[in-house]
PyMOL CGO cylinders between C-alpha atoms (Angstrom):
from pymol import cmd
from pymol.cgo import CYLINDER

trace = [
    CYLINDER, 100.33, 92.73, 160.54, 97.43, 95.03, 159.71, 0.3, 1, 1, 1, 1, 1, 1,
    CYLINDER, 97.43, 95.03, 159.71, 98.22, 98.18, 157.76, 0.3, 1, 1, 1, 1, 1, 1,
    CYLINDER, 98.22, 98.18, 157.76, 96.34, 101.44, 158.19, 0.3, 1, 1, 1, 1, 1, 1,
    CYLINDER, 96.34, 101.44, 158.19, 96.37, 104.66, 156.22, 0.3, 1, 1, 1, 1, 1, 1,
    CYLINDER, 96.37, 104.66, 156.22, 98.56, 107.41, 157.67, 0.3, 1, 1, 1, 1, 1, 1,
    CYLINDER, 98.56, 107.41, 157.67, 96.62, 110.37, 159.07, 0.3, 1, 1, 1, 1, 1, 1,
    CYLINDER, 96.62, 110.37, 159.07, 97.77, 113.93, 159.65, 0.3, 1, 1, 1, 1, 1, 1,
    CYLINDER, 97.77, 113.93, 159.65, 98.02, 115.09, 163.24, 0.3, 1, 1, 1, 1, 1, 1,
    CYLINDER, 98.02, 115.09, 163.24, 95.20, 117.57, 162.72, 0.3, 1, 1, 1, 1, 1, 1,
    CYLINDER, 95.20, 117.57, 162.72, 92.80, 114.85, 161.56, 0.3, 1, 1, 1, 1, 1, 1,
    CYLINDER, 92.80, 114.85, 161.56, 93.79, 112.54, 164.42, 0.3, 1, 1, 1, 1, 1, 1,
    CYLINDER, 93.79, 112.54, 164.42, 93.04, 115.30, 166.91, 0.3, 1, 1, 1, 1, 1, 1,
    CYLINDER, 93.04, 115.30, 166.91, 89.78, 116.31, 165.26, 0.3, 1, 1, 1, 1, 1, 1,
    CYLINDER, 89.78, 116.31, 165.26, 88.44, 112.78, 164.71, 0.3, 1, 1, 1, 1, 1, 1,
    CYLINDER, 88.44, 112.78, 164.71, 89.59, 110.33, 167.40, 0.3, 1, 1, 1, 1, 1, 1,
    CYLINDER, 89.59, 110.33, 167.40, 88.98, 106.78, 166.27, 0.3, 1, 1, 1, 1, 1, 1,
    CYLINDER, 88.98, 106.78, 166.27, 89.17, 107.58, 162.55, 0.3, 1, 1, 1, 1, 1, 1,
    CYLINDER, 89.17, 107.58, 162.55, 90.95, 104.78, 160.66, 0.3, 1, 1, 1, 1, 1, 1,
    CYLINDER, 90.95, 104.78, 160.66, 91.15, 103.21, 157.21, 0.3, 1, 1, 1, 1, 1, 1,
    CYLINDER, 91.15, 103.21, 157.21, 92.60, 99.75, 156.63, 0.3, 1, 1, 1, 1, 1, 1,
    CYLINDER, 92.60, 99.75, 156.63, 94.82, 98.99, 153.64, 0.3, 1, 1, 1, 1, 1, 1,
    CYLINDER, 94.82, 98.99, 153.64, 94.88, 95.68, 151.75, 0.3, 1, 1, 1, 1, 1, 1,
    CYLINDER, 94.88, 95.68, 151.75, 97.37, 95.24, 148.90, 0.3, 1, 1, 1, 1, 1, 1,
    CYLINDER, 97.37, 95.24, 148.90, 96.46, 92.90, 146.04, 0.3, 1, 1, 1, 1, 1, 1,
    CYLINDER, 96.46, 92.90, 146.04, 99.01, 91.63, 143.53, 0.3, 1, 1, 1, 1, 1, 1,
    CYLINDER, 99.01, 91.63, 143.53, 98.52, 90.05, 140.10, 0.3, 1, 1, 1, 1, 1, 1,
    CYLINDER, 98.52, 90.05, 140.10, 94.80, 90.66, 139.70, 0.3, 1, 1, 1, 1, 1, 1,
    CYLINDER, 94.80, 90.66, 139.70, 92.93, 90.30, 136.41, 0.3, 1, 1, 1, 1, 1, 1,
    CYLINDER, 92.93, 90.30, 136.41, 90.27, 92.94, 135.78, 0.3, 1, 1, 1, 1, 1, 1,
    CYLINDER, 90.27, 92.94, 135.78, 87.68, 92.19, 133.10, 0.3, 1, 1, 1, 1, 1, 1,
    CYLINDER, 87.68, 92.19, 133.10, 84.65, 93.99, 131.73, 0.3, 1, 1, 1, 1, 1, 1,
    CYLINDER, 84.65, 93.99, 131.73, 82.23, 91.41, 133.14, 0.3, 1, 1, 1, 1, 1, 1,
    CYLINDER, 82.23, 91.41, 133.14, 81.97, 87.82, 134.32, 0.3, 1, 1, 1, 1, 1, 1,
    CYLINDER, 81.97, 87.82, 134.32, 78.89, 85.59, 134.26, 0.3, 1, 1, 1, 1, 1, 1,
    CYLINDER, 78.89, 85.59, 134.26, 79.69, 84.15, 137.69, 0.3, 1, 1, 1, 1, 1, 1,
    CYLINDER, 79.69, 84.15, 137.69, 79.90, 87.66, 139.14, 0.3, 1, 1, 1, 1, 1, 1,
    CYLINDER, 79.90, 87.66, 139.14, 76.56, 88.64, 137.59, 0.3, 1, 1, 1, 1, 1, 1,
    CYLINDER, 76.56, 88.64, 137.59, 74.94, 85.65, 139.32, 0.3, 1, 1, 1, 1, 1, 1,
    CYLINDER, 74.94, 85.65, 139.32, 76.59, 86.63, 142.61, 0.3, 1, 1, 1, 1, 1, 1,
    CYLINDER, 76.59, 86.63, 142.61, 75.16, 90.13, 142.27, 0.3, 1, 1, 1, 1, 1, 1,
    CYLINDER, 75.16, 90.13, 142.27, 71.65, 88.73, 142.23, 0.3, 1, 1, 1, 1, 1, 1,
    CYLINDER, 71.65, 88.73, 142.23, 72.39, 86.75, 145.41, 0.3, 1, 1, 1, 1, 1, 1,
    CYLINDER, 72.39, 86.75, 145.41, 73.59, 89.89, 147.20, 0.3, 1, 1, 1, 1, 1, 1,
    CYLINDER, 73.59, 89.89, 147.20, 70.65, 91.94, 145.94, 0.3, 1, 1, 1, 1, 1, 1,
    CYLINDER, 70.65, 91.94, 145.94, 68.23, 89.39, 147.40, 0.3, 1, 1, 1, 1, 1, 1,
    CYLINDER, 68.23, 89.39, 147.40, 70.11, 89.28, 150.72, 0.3, 1, 1, 1, 1, 1, 1,
    CYLINDER, 70.11, 89.28, 150.72, 70.13, 93.06, 150.88, 0.3, 1, 1, 1, 1, 1, 1,
    CYLINDER, 70.13, 93.06, 150.88, 66.39, 93.41, 150.30, 0.3, 1, 1, 1, 1, 1, 1,
    CYLINDER, 66.39, 93.41, 150.30, 65.74, 90.81, 152.98, 0.3, 1, 1, 1, 1, 1, 1,
    CYLINDER, 65.74, 90.81, 152.98, 68.07, 92.51, 155.46, 0.3, 1, 1, 1, 1, 1, 1,
    CYLINDER, 68.07, 92.51, 155.46, 67.29, 96.22, 155.18, 0.3, 1, 1, 1, 1, 1, 1,
    CYLINDER, 67.29, 96.22, 155.18, 64.28, 98.50, 155.10, 0.3, 1, 1, 1, 1, 1, 1,
    CYLINDER, 64.28, 98.50, 155.10, 65.00, 101.80, 153.40, 0.3, 1, 1, 1, 1, 1, 1,
    CYLINDER, 65.00, 101.80, 153.40, 63.07, 103.82, 155.99, 0.3, 1, 1, 1, 1, 1, 1,
    CYLINDER, 63.07, 103.82, 155.99, 65.25, 102.44, 158.79, 0.3, 1, 1, 1, 1, 1, 1,
    CYLINDER, 65.25, 102.44, 158.79, 68.70, 102.94, 157.24, 0.3, 1, 1, 1, 1, 1, 1,
    CYLINDER, 68.70, 102.94, 157.24, 69.25, 106.30, 158.91, 0.3, 1, 1, 1, 1, 1, 1,
    CYLINDER, 69.25, 106.30, 158.91, 68.68, 104.71, 162.34, 0.3, 1, 1, 1, 1, 1, 1,
    CYLINDER, 68.68, 104.71, 162.34, 71.43, 102.12, 161.94, 0.3, 1, 1, 1, 1, 1, 1,
    CYLINDER, 71.43, 102.12, 161.94, 74.42, 103.06, 164.15, 0.3, 1, 1, 1, 1, 1, 1,
    CYLINDER, 74.42, 103.06, 164.15, 77.00, 102.46, 161.40, 0.3, 1, 1, 1, 1, 1, 1,
    CYLINDER, 77.00, 102.46, 161.40, 75.18, 104.67, 158.91, 0.3, 1, 1, 1, 1, 1, 1,
    CYLINDER, 75.18, 104.67, 158.91, 74.74, 107.29, 161.62, 0.3, 1, 1, 1, 1, 1, 1,
    CYLINDER, 74.74, 107.29, 161.62, 78.48, 107.21, 162.26, 0.3, 1, 1, 1, 1, 1, 1,
    CYLINDER, 78.48, 107.21, 162.26, 79.25, 108.04, 158.62, 0.3, 1, 1, 1, 1, 1, 1,
    CYLINDER, 79.25, 108.04, 158.62, 76.52, 110.66, 158.43, 0.3, 1, 1, 1, 1, 1, 1,
    CYLINDER, 76.52, 110.66, 158.43, 77.82, 112.39, 161.57, 0.3, 1, 1, 1, 1, 1, 1,
    CYLINDER, 77.82, 112.39, 161.57, 81.33, 112.27, 160.13, 0.3, 1, 1, 1, 1, 1, 1,
    CYLINDER, 81.33, 112.27, 160.13, 80.13, 113.86, 156.89, 0.3, 1, 1, 1, 1, 1, 1,
    CYLINDER, 80.13, 113.86, 156.89, 78.33, 116.67, 158.72, 0.3, 1, 1, 1, 1, 1, 1,
    CYLINDER, 78.33, 116.67, 158.72, 81.49, 117.45, 160.69, 0.3, 1, 1, 1, 1, 1, 1,
    CYLINDER, 81.49, 117.45, 160.69, 83.42, 117.61, 157.43, 0.3, 1, 1, 1, 1, 1, 1,
    CYLINDER, 83.42, 117.61, 157.43, 80.91, 120.12, 156.07, 0.3, 1, 1, 1, 1, 1, 1,
    CYLINDER, 80.91, 120.12, 156.07, 79.35, 117.59, 153.65, 0.3, 1, 1, 1, 1, 1, 1,
    CYLINDER, 79.35, 117.59, 153.65, 75.58, 117.15, 153.55, 0.3, 1, 1, 1, 1, 1, 1,
    CYLINDER, 75.58, 117.15, 153.55, 75.09, 113.34, 153.65, 0.3, 1, 1, 1, 1, 1, 1,
    CYLINDER, 75.09, 113.34, 153.65, 71.57, 113.67, 152.24, 0.3, 1, 1, 1, 1, 1, 1,
    CYLINDER, 71.57, 113.67, 152.24, 73.08, 115.11, 149.03, 0.3, 1, 1, 1, 1, 1, 1,
    CYLINDER, 73.08, 115.11, 149.03, 76.41, 113.26, 148.94, 0.3, 1, 1, 1, 1, 1, 1,
    CYLINDER, 76.41, 113.26, 148.94, 75.59, 110.00, 150.68, 0.3, 1, 1, 1, 1, 1, 1,
    CYLINDER, 75.59, 110.00, 150.68, 78.29, 107.75, 152.15, 0.3, 1, 1, 1, 1, 1, 1,
    CYLINDER, 78.29, 107.75, 152.15, 79.14, 105.26, 149.42, 0.3, 1, 1, 1, 1, 1, 1,
    CYLINDER, 79.14, 105.26, 149.42, 77.86, 102.11, 151.12, 0.3, 1, 1, 1, 1, 1, 1,
    CYLINDER, 77.86, 102.11, 151.12, 74.54, 103.72, 152.06, 0.3, 1, 1, 1, 1, 1, 1,
    CYLINDER, 74.54, 103.72, 152.06, 74.09, 105.04, 148.51, 0.3, 1, 1, 1, 1, 1, 1,
    CYLINDER, 74.09, 105.04, 148.51, 74.64, 101.56, 147.05, 0.3, 1, 1, 1, 1, 1, 1,
    CYLINDER, 74.64, 101.56, 147.05, 72.25, 99.90, 149.50, 0.3, 1, 1, 1, 1, 1, 1,
    CYLINDER, 72.25, 99.90, 149.50, 69.58, 102.50, 148.82, 0.3, 1, 1, 1, 1, 1, 1,
    CYLINDER, 69.58, 102.50, 148.82, 70.01, 101.88, 145.12, 0.3, 1, 1, 1, 1, 1, 1,
    CYLINDER, 70.01, 101.88, 145.12, 69.42, 98.16, 145.55, 0.3, 1, 1, 1, 1, 1, 1,
    CYLINDER, 69.42, 98.16, 145.55, 66.42, 98.69, 147.84, 0.3, 1, 1, 1, 1, 1, 1,
    CYLINDER, 66.42, 98.69, 147.84, 64.91, 100.98, 145.20, 0.3, 1, 1, 1, 1, 1, 1,
    CYLINDER, 64.91, 100.98, 145.20, 65.13, 98.14, 142.68, 0.3, 1, 1, 1, 1, 1, 1,
    CYLINDER, 65.13, 98.14, 142.68, 68.08, 99.48, 140.70, 0.3, 1, 1, 1, 1, 1, 1,
    CYLINDER, 68.08, 99.48, 140.70, 71.21, 97.40, 140.01, 0.3, 1, 1, 1, 1, 1, 1,
    CYLINDER, 71.21, 97.40, 140.01, 74.63, 98.83, 140.78, 0.3, 1, 1, 1, 1, 1, 1,
    CYLINDER, 74.63, 98.83, 140.78, 76.43, 100.40, 137.82, 0.3, 1, 1, 1, 1, 1, 1,
    CYLINDER, 76.43, 100.40, 137.82, 78.48, 97.90, 135.82, 0.3, 1, 1, 1, 1, 1, 1,
    CYLINDER, 78.48, 97.90, 135.82, 82.08, 99.20, 135.69, 0.3, 1, 1, 1, 1, 1, 1,
    CYLINDER, 82.08, 99.20, 135.69, 84.42, 96.21, 135.65, 0.3, 1, 1, 1, 1, 1, 1,
    CYLINDER, 84.42, 96.21, 135.65, 84.80, 93.01, 137.66, 0.3, 1, 1, 1, 1, 1, 1,
    CYLINDER, 84.80, 93.01, 137.66, 87.00, 94.62, 140.32, 0.3, 1, 1, 1, 1, 1, 1,
    CYLINDER, 87.00, 94.62, 140.32, 84.81, 97.65, 140.98, 0.3, 1, 1, 1, 1, 1, 1,
    CYLINDER, 84.81, 97.65, 140.98, 81.59, 95.66, 140.73, 0.3, 1, 1, 1, 1, 1, 1,
    CYLINDER, 81.59, 95.66, 140.73, 82.89, 93.08, 143.23, 0.3, 1, 1, 1, 1, 1, 1,
    CYLINDER, 82.89, 93.08, 143.23, 84.04, 95.60, 145.82, 0.3, 1, 1, 1, 1, 1, 1,
    CYLINDER, 84.04, 95.60, 145.82, 80.76, 97.48, 145.50, 0.3, 1, 1, 1, 1, 1, 1,
    CYLINDER, 80.76, 97.48, 145.50, 79.02, 94.25, 146.48, 0.3, 1, 1, 1, 1, 1, 1,
    CYLINDER, 79.02, 94.25, 146.48, 81.35, 93.95, 149.47, 0.3, 1, 1, 1, 1, 1, 1,
    CYLINDER, 81.35, 93.95, 149.47, 80.46, 97.48, 150.46, 0.3, 1, 1, 1, 1, 1, 1,
    CYLINDER, 80.46, 97.48, 150.46, 76.78, 96.57, 150.26, 0.3, 1, 1, 1, 1, 1, 1,
    CYLINDER, 76.78, 96.57, 150.26, 77.34, 93.50, 152.45, 0.3, 1, 1, 1, 1, 1, 1,
    CYLINDER, 77.34, 93.50, 152.45, 79.43, 95.24, 155.10, 0.3, 1, 1, 1, 1, 1, 1,
    CYLINDER, 79.43, 95.24, 155.10, 78.09, 98.84, 155.00, 0.3, 1, 1, 1, 1, 1, 1,
    CYLINDER, 78.09, 98.84, 155.00, 81.75, 99.97, 154.78, 0.3, 1, 1, 1, 1, 1, 1,
    CYLINDER, 81.75, 99.97, 154.78, 82.75, 102.41, 152.00, 0.3, 1, 1, 1, 1, 1, 1,
    CYLINDER, 82.75, 102.41, 152.00, 85.62, 101.06, 149.91, 0.3, 1, 1, 1, 1, 1, 1,
    CYLINDER, 85.62, 101.06, 149.91, 88.16, 102.84, 147.75, 0.3, 1, 1, 1, 1, 1, 1,
    CYLINDER, 88.16, 102.84, 147.75, 90.59, 101.27, 145.27, 0.3, 1, 1, 1, 1, 1, 1,
    CYLINDER, 90.59, 101.27, 145.27, 93.64, 102.59, 143.47, 0.3, 1, 1, 1, 1, 1, 1,
    CYLINDER, 93.64, 102.59, 143.47, 95.86, 101.17, 140.76, 0.3, 1, 1, 1, 1, 1, 1,
    CYLINDER, 95.86, 101.17, 140.76, 98.94, 100.73, 142.94, 0.3, 1, 1, 1, 1, 1, 1,
    CYLINDER, 98.94, 100.73, 142.94, 101.31, 101.17, 140.01, 0.3, 1, 1, 1, 1, 1, 1,
    CYLINDER, 101.31, 101.17, 140.01, 99.90, 104.65, 139.34, 0.3, 1, 1, 1, 1, 1, 1,
    CYLINDER, 99.90, 104.65, 139.34, 100.42, 105.86, 142.91, 0.3, 1, 1, 1, 1, 1, 1,
    CYLINDER, 100.42, 105.86, 142.91, 103.58, 107.79, 143.75, 0.3, 1, 1, 1, 1, 1, 1,
    CYLINDER, 103.58, 107.79, 143.75, 105.02, 107.13, 147.19, 0.3, 1, 1, 1, 1, 1, 1,
    CYLINDER, 105.02, 107.13, 147.19, 102.99, 106.67, 150.35, 0.3, 1, 1, 1, 1, 1, 1,
    CYLINDER, 102.99, 106.67, 150.35, 99.44, 107.84, 151.04, 0.3, 1, 1, 1, 1, 1, 1,
    CYLINDER, 99.44, 107.84, 151.04, 98.36, 110.38, 153.65, 0.3, 1, 1, 1, 1, 1, 1,
    CYLINDER, 98.36, 110.38, 153.65, 94.91, 111.49, 154.73, 0.3, 1, 1, 1, 1, 1, 1,
    CYLINDER, 94.91, 111.49, 154.73, 94.72, 115.17, 155.69, 0.3, 1, 1, 1, 1, 1, 1,
    CYLINDER, 94.72, 115.17, 155.69, 92.42, 118.17, 155.62, 0.3, 1, 1, 1, 1, 1, 1,
    CYLINDER, 92.42, 118.17, 155.62, 92.13, 119.87, 152.24, 0.3, 1, 1, 1, 1, 1, 1,
    CYLINDER, 92.13, 119.87, 152.24, 93.39, 123.39, 151.75, 0.3, 1, 1, 1, 1, 1, 1,
    CYLINDER, 93.39, 123.39, 151.75, 91.09, 126.02, 150.30, 0.3, 1, 1, 1, 1, 1, 1,
    CYLINDER, 91.09, 126.02, 150.30, 91.40, 126.22, 146.52, 0.3, 1, 1, 1, 1, 1, 1,
    CYLINDER, 91.40, 126.22, 146.52, 92.86, 122.75, 145.92, 0.3, 1, 1, 1, 1, 1, 1,
    CYLINDER, 92.86, 122.75, 145.92, 91.47, 121.08, 142.80, 0.3, 1, 1, 1, 1, 1, 1,
    CYLINDER, 91.47, 121.08, 142.80, 90.39, 117.47, 142.48, 0.3, 1, 1, 1, 1, 1, 1,
    CYLINDER, 90.39, 117.47, 142.48, 89.29, 115.51, 139.39, 0.3, 1, 1, 1, 1, 1, 1,
    CYLINDER, 89.29, 115.51, 139.39, 87.27, 112.46, 140.36, 0.3, 1, 1, 1, 1, 1, 1,
    CYLINDER, 87.27, 112.46, 140.36, 86.12, 109.49, 138.34, 0.3, 1, 1, 1, 1, 1, 1,
    CYLINDER, 86.12, 109.49, 138.34, 83.47, 110.47, 135.77, 0.3, 1, 1, 1, 1, 1, 1,
    CYLINDER, 83.47, 110.47, 135.77, 83.90, 114.18, 136.52, 0.3, 1, 1, 1, 1, 1, 1,
    CYLINDER, 83.90, 114.18, 136.52, 84.14, 116.42, 133.46, 0.3, 1, 1, 1, 1, 1, 1,
    CYLINDER, 84.14, 116.42, 133.46, 86.08, 119.13, 135.26, 0.3, 1, 1, 1, 1, 1, 1,
    CYLINDER, 86.08, 119.13, 135.26, 87.91, 119.43, 138.58, 0.3, 1, 1, 1, 1, 1, 1,
    CYLINDER, 87.91, 119.43, 138.58, 86.06, 120.51, 141.69, 0.3, 1, 1, 1, 1, 1, 1,
    CYLINDER, 86.06, 120.51, 141.69, 87.60, 123.32, 143.74, 0.3, 1, 1, 1, 1, 1, 1,
    CYLINDER, 87.60, 123.32, 143.74, 87.73, 122.36, 147.40, 0.3, 1, 1, 1, 1, 1, 1,
    CYLINDER, 87.73, 122.36, 147.40, 86.59, 124.83, 150.02, 0.3, 1, 1, 1, 1, 1, 1,
    CYLINDER, 86.59, 124.83, 150.02, 89.06, 123.56, 152.63, 0.3, 1, 1, 1, 1, 1, 1,
    CYLINDER, 89.06, 123.56, 152.63, 88.57, 121.20, 155.54, 0.3, 1, 1, 1, 1, 1, 1,
    CYLINDER, 88.57, 121.20, 155.54, 87.47, 118.17, 153.53, 0.3, 1, 1, 1, 1, 1, 1,
    CYLINDER, 87.47, 118.17, 153.53, 89.23, 114.91, 154.32, 0.3, 1, 1, 1, 1, 1, 1,
    CYLINDER, 89.23, 114.91, 154.32, 91.42, 114.10, 151.33, 0.3, 1, 1, 1, 1, 1, 1,
    CYLINDER, 91.42, 114.10, 151.33, 94.03, 111.48, 150.49, 0.3, 1, 1, 1, 1, 1, 1,
    CYLINDER, 94.03, 111.48, 150.49, 97.24, 112.37, 148.71, 0.3, 1, 1, 1, 1, 1, 1,
    CYLINDER, 97.24, 112.37, 148.71, 100.24, 110.55, 147.35, 0.3, 1, 1, 1, 1, 1, 1,
    CYLINDER, 100.24, 110.55, 147.35, 103.58, 112.26, 146.72, 0.3, 1, 1, 1, 1, 1, 1,
    CYLINDER, 103.58, 112.26, 146.72, 102.27, 114.04, 143.60, 0.3, 1, 1, 1, 1, 1, 1,
    CYLINDER, 102.27, 114.04, 143.60, 98.72, 115.09, 144.41, 0.3, 1, 1, 1, 1, 1, 1,
    CYLINDER, 98.72, 115.09, 144.41, 95.24, 114.18, 145.56, 0.3, 1, 1, 1, 1, 1, 1,
    CYLINDER, 95.24, 114.18, 145.56, 93.94, 110.67, 144.88, 0.3, 1, 1, 1, 1, 1, 1,
    CYLINDER, 93.94, 110.67, 144.88, 90.62, 110.79, 146.77, 0.3, 1, 1, 1, 1, 1, 1,
    CYLINDER, 90.62, 110.79, 146.77, 88.11, 112.82, 148.69, 0.3, 1, 1, 1, 1, 1, 1,
    CYLINDER, 88.11, 112.82, 148.69, 87.53, 110.58, 151.68, 0.3, 1, 1, 1, 1, 1, 1,
    CYLINDER, 87.53, 110.58, 151.68, 85.45, 108.46, 151.82, 0.3, 1, 1, 1, 1, 1, 1,
    CYLINDER, 85.45, 108.46, 151.82, 83.31, 108.85, 148.71, 0.3, 1, 1, 1, 1, 1, 1,
    CYLINDER, 83.31, 108.85, 148.71, 85.22, 109.95, 145.57, 0.3, 1, 1, 1, 1, 1, 1,
    CYLINDER, 85.22, 109.95, 145.57, 88.40, 108.51, 143.99, 0.3, 1, 1, 1, 1, 1, 1,
    CYLINDER, 88.40, 108.51, 143.99, 90.61, 110.31, 141.49, 0.3, 1, 1, 1, 1, 1, 1,
    CYLINDER, 90.61, 110.31, 141.49, 90.28, 109.52, 137.82, 0.3, 1, 1, 1, 1, 1, 1,
    CYLINDER, 90.28, 109.52, 137.82, 94.00, 109.17, 137.12, 0.3, 1, 1, 1, 1, 1, 1,
    CYLINDER, 94.00, 109.17, 137.12, 94.60, 106.31, 139.59, 0.3, 1, 1, 1, 1, 1, 1,
    CYLINDER, 94.60, 106.31, 139.59, 91.38, 104.34, 139.07, 0.3, 1, 1, 1, 1, 1, 1,
    CYLINDER, 91.38, 104.34, 139.07, 91.35, 100.58, 138.57, 0.3, 1, 1, 1, 1, 1, 1,
    CYLINDER, 91.35, 100.58, 138.57, 90.93, 99.56, 134.91, 0.3, 1, 1, 1, 1, 1, 1,
    CYLINDER, 90.93, 99.56, 134.91, 91.43, 96.59, 132.64, 0.3, 1, 1, 1, 1, 1, 1,
    CYLINDER, 91.43, 96.59, 132.64, 95.14, 97.40, 132.53, 0.3, 1, 1, 1, 1, 1, 1,
    CYLINDER, 95.14, 97.40, 132.53, 95.51, 97.20, 136.32, 0.3, 1, 1, 1, 1, 1, 1,
    CYLINDER, 95.51, 97.20, 136.32, 97.55, 94.39, 137.84, 0.3, 1, 1, 1, 1, 1, 1,
    CYLINDER, 97.55, 94.39, 137.84, 98.16, 95.59, 141.39, 0.3, 1, 1, 1, 1, 1, 1,
    CYLINDER, 98.16, 95.59, 141.39, 95.62, 97.30, 143.63, 0.3, 1, 1, 1, 1, 1, 1,
    CYLINDER, 95.62, 97.30, 143.63, 95.67, 99.17, 146.90, 0.3, 1, 1, 1, 1, 1, 1,
    CYLINDER, 95.67, 99.17, 146.90, 92.26, 98.63, 148.51, 0.3, 1, 1, 1, 1, 1, 1,
    CYLINDER, 92.26, 98.63, 148.51, 91.07, 100.89, 151.30, 0.3, 1, 1, 1, 1, 1, 1,
    CYLINDER, 91.07, 100.89, 151.30, 88.37, 99.99, 153.83, 0.3, 1, 1, 1, 1, 1, 1,
    CYLINDER, 88.37, 99.99, 153.83, 87.14, 103.44, 154.86, 0.3, 1, 1, 1, 1, 1, 1,
    CYLINDER, 87.14, 103.44, 154.86, 86.23, 103.83, 158.51, 0.3, 1, 1, 1, 1, 1, 1,
    CYLINDER, 86.23, 103.83, 158.51, 84.88, 106.75, 160.51, 0.3, 1, 1, 1, 1, 1, 1,
    CYLINDER, 84.88, 106.75, 160.51, 84.73, 107.67, 164.19, 0.3, 1, 1, 1, 1, 1, 1,
    CYLINDER, 84.73, 107.67, 164.19, 82.67, 105.00, 166.01, 0.3, 1, 1, 1, 1, 1, 1,
    CYLINDER, 82.67, 105.00, 166.01, 83.35, 102.39, 163.31, 0.3, 1, 1, 1, 1, 1, 1,
    CYLINDER, 83.35, 102.39, 163.31, 85.42, 99.73, 165.05, 0.3, 1, 1, 1, 1, 1, 1,
    CYLINDER, 85.42, 99.73, 165.05, 88.72, 98.35, 163.83, 0.3, 1, 1, 1, 1, 1, 1,
    CYLINDER, 88.72, 98.35, 163.83, 87.20, 94.90, 164.17, 0.3, 1, 1, 1, 1, 1, 1,
    CYLINDER, 87.20, 94.90, 164.17, 84.52, 95.81, 161.63, 0.3, 1, 1, 1, 1, 1, 1,
    CYLINDER, 84.52, 95.81, 161.63, 87.19, 97.06, 159.22, 0.3, 1, 1, 1, 1, 1, 1,
    CYLINDER, 87.19, 97.06, 159.22, 89.14, 93.84, 159.72, 0.3, 1, 1, 1, 1, 1, 1,
    CYLINDER, 89.14, 93.84, 159.72, 86.08, 91.67, 159.06, 0.3, 1, 1, 1, 1, 1, 1,
    CYLINDER, 86.08, 91.67, 159.06, 85.38, 93.67, 155.91, 0.3, 1, 1, 1, 1, 1, 1,
    CYLINDER, 85.38, 93.67, 155.91, 88.97, 93.19, 154.78, 0.3, 1, 1, 1, 1, 1, 1,
    CYLINDER, 88.97, 93.19, 154.78, 88.68, 89.42, 155.21, 0.3, 1, 1, 1, 1, 1, 1,
    CYLINDER, 88.68, 89.42, 155.21, 85.53, 89.36, 153.08, 0.3, 1, 1, 1, 1, 1, 1,
    CYLINDER, 85.53, 89.36, 153.08, 87.22, 91.59, 150.49, 0.3, 1, 1, 1, 1, 1, 1,
    CYLINDER, 87.22, 91.59, 150.49, 90.10, 89.17, 150.12, 0.3, 1, 1, 1, 1, 1, 1,
    CYLINDER, 90.10, 89.17, 150.12, 87.78, 86.22, 149.62, 0.3, 1, 1, 1, 1, 1, 1,
    CYLINDER, 87.78, 86.22, 149.62, 85.41, 87.87, 147.14, 0.3, 1, 1, 1, 1, 1, 1,
    CYLINDER, 85.41, 87.87, 147.14, 87.94, 89.83, 145.08, 0.3, 1, 1, 1, 1, 1, 1,
    CYLINDER, 87.94, 89.83, 145.08, 90.32, 86.91, 144.66, 0.3, 1, 1, 1, 1, 1, 1,
    CYLINDER, 90.32, 86.91, 144.66, 87.35, 84.72, 143.69, 0.3, 1, 1, 1, 1, 1, 1,
    CYLINDER, 87.35, 84.72, 143.69, 86.36, 87.00, 140.82, 0.3, 1, 1, 1, 1, 1, 1,
    CYLINDER, 86.36, 87.00, 140.82, 89.62, 88.75, 139.91, 0.3, 1, 1, 1, 1, 1, 1,
    CYLINDER, 89.62, 88.75, 139.91, 92.35, 86.33, 140.93, 0.3, 1, 1, 1, 1, 1, 1,
    CYLINDER, 92.35, 86.33, 140.93, 95.67, 87.49, 142.33, 0.3, 1, 1, 1, 1, 1, 1,
    CYLINDER, 95.67, 87.49, 142.33, 96.80, 87.33, 145.93, 0.3, 1, 1, 1, 1, 1, 1,
    CYLINDER, 96.80, 87.33, 145.93, 97.08, 89.54, 148.99, 0.3, 1, 1, 1, 1, 1, 1,
    CYLINDER, 97.08, 89.54, 148.99, 100.57, 90.81, 149.70, 0.3, 1, 1, 1, 1, 1, 1,
]
cmd.load_cgo(trace, "trace")
């Protein structure tokens, strides 16, 4: 049975068709790097450059769906690009994706292949269930690689567990629940938007299982 992230009533009403699919991984092994993964990166880079033209990205219906979603959230997608689009643009500009660890590097490649933004959380650092809702004015959020928390203006789509915010959806994860070399269990999130079909999320989840287990081991719960 497919599992989807719980949404607040306000978000459901405001964004019909919004969904994010959850995949739970158990017993993964996260390393700094892996030669086989580095070779796979080059394969995906070549495929990406053959598939996309940077001038035409904004005309693709999936990218337009995320851009429209960002605008409605009050986020300028030309300044804070949807994660998948940002990664693809990076590759098309001849720049490799940042090397973080085998888990993050592998799911970034999946995001490049599918054009679906992906979030990941160390499942053992989450408290209770997750909920996506609209942010309240003045809430603070500390994302990965941020030196100080950002103060939210209200209305952003955020994800919380029972103790606080774990992501600004769908482009920034919290520092405290990030996947690291000490992580064994992961909650992976395929981040949809209005006009992104559930079938596309499902296909992306299938690819995620295959690629992440190949490079990081473990199994899907």
